[in-house]
C-alpha positions in Angstrom: 95.2 97.3 110.2 97.4 94.2 109.5 100.9 94.1 110.8 103.7 94.4 108.2 105.3 91.2 109.5 102.1 89.3 108.5 102.3 90.6 104.9 106.0 89.9 104.6 105.6 86.5 106.1 102.8 85.5 103.7 104.9 86.7 100.8 108.0 84.8 102.0 105.8 81.6 102.5 104.4 81.9 98.9 107.9 82.5 97.5 109.1 79.5 99.4 106.4 77.3 97.9 107.4 78.4 94.4 111.1 77.8 95.1 110.3 74.4 96.5 108.2 73.5 93.5 110.9 74.7 91.0 113.4 72.6 93.0 111.3 69.5 92.8 110.7 69.9 89.0 114.3 70.6 88.2 115.7 68.1 90.7 117.6 70.8 92.5 117.6 69.6 96.1 119.3 72.8 97.4 116.6 75.0 95.9 113.9 72.7 97.2 115.4 73.0 100.8 115.7 76.7 100.5 112.1 77.0 99.5 111.1 74.8 102.5 113.2 77.0 104.8 111.6 80.2 103.4 108.2 78.7 104.1 109.1 78.1 107.7 110.5 81.6 108.1 107.4 83.0 106.5 105.1 81.1 108.8 107.1 82.3 111.9 107.0 85.9 110.6 103.3 85.7 110.0 102.7 84.3 113.5 104.7 87.2 115.1 102.7 89.7 113.1 99.5 87.9 114.3 100.6 88.3 117.9 101.4 92.0 117.3 97.9 92.5 115.8 96.4 90.8 118.9 98.3 93.0 121.3 97.3 96.1 119.4 93.7 95.0 119.4 93.8 94.4 123.2 95.3 97.8 123.8 92.5 99.5 121.8 89.9 97.4 123.6 91.4 98.5 127.0 91.4 102.2 125.9 87.7 102.0 125.1 86.8 100.7 128.5 
């Protein structure tokens, strides 16, 4: 089971890449920066979800022992 934060983080990261790309193509620096910020937020959210997954995995492992 994958943590919801990982899914949302990945989606935010992809959306940020798209925003950044559109900003570059249109010359919209604000949109480009927003896209870059969304990517950072998405990566952080994904990392948090990864840690939650790891904790959940360790709990299951301890319960089996």
